[in-house]
N, C-alpha and C positions, 0 to 999 in steps of 0.2 A: 638726882638718886645719886648714892656715894656708892652704892652697895648691892646687889643684886643676890638673894639667894637662891642655892641652889635648886631644892623645890619651885622656887615663881621660875627659875630659867627652862623647868621640864616643863613649864605649859604657856612659853612662849614660841610663838614660830616667826621667827627672823627670816625679815626680808627685804633683800641687797634694793639698792638704783635700780640695775636690770631689771628688775622684779614688780616694781613698781613705778617708776620712771619719774623718782624723787632722787634727789643731789646725797641725800642720806640715807641708812639705815632706816628701817621700823621696826617694834617686837610688836604685835598682836596676842594678847593675852586672853586664857579661858577664865572666867570669874575665882576659880577655885575659891579659896575660903577670905575672898576682899570682900570689903564692909561697904566700898563706894562704887559708886554707878561704873562703867566701863572706860577703862582707856588703851592710850597706846604711847609703847613709848617711843621715842624719836631721837636719834641720835646726836648728839649737840654739833657735830662736824659732819661735813660732809666726805662721801665718797666710802667705797663698800667695805670697810673696815670693823669689826664687829664688836665694842666694846661698849658693854650692858653697865659698866660703870659709870659711864660720861653720858647722862641720858637727860630728857625730858620727861615727864609723863604730859599726855594730854588728853584732854575729855572726850569723848567719844557723842554724849549725851546728856544733856539734855543743850547742851553749848560747847563746841568747840572751843578750848582756851588750853592754855597753860596751868597745868596744876601746880608743879615741883619741876624745878630748874627754869633753865630759860632757853628763848629760841629767839634769830631775829626774827623780824616782820613777817620779810618774805619769804622764811623755811614754815612760820606757823600760816601763812598763808597757803602753800604750795600743801602743807601737811592738812590741811580743813579742806582742801577742793578734793588733795585722795581720799580723805575720810569721811567723804559725802557720797563719793564716787562708789564706795566702796560697805558705805555704813551697813546694810543688811548681812553681808558676811563677813563682816567686823564682828554685826551683835550673834550673828550665828555661831560662830565658834567664840566668843564671850558665852554663851549659853551651854556651850558642848553640845548642840544639835549639828552641827558638822564637824571635820577632823581636816588637818592639812591635805588628807588624801582626799576630801572633797573640794576641795581647791581646783 
């Protein structure tokens, strides 16, 4: 993903490594006007730095996979494990049935 528009950023919860146990920042978004299935964005570099212009998009359902950008296999495996553990919450946020306050 080269650039995230400001409307899309407003619908994203930014989660740093200290929050997730992952080595990189992830963004969980609400559906908004998306026409695709649920996805998260994953930083393509490790660390707590928030850089929404340097992410890969990873599908949550039906199969966890990179749909845009690139991730090393180990990062995709770690992200997939995190998605599986948190899938219900990710989907509730995607569907706007919870907010970040509910996490």
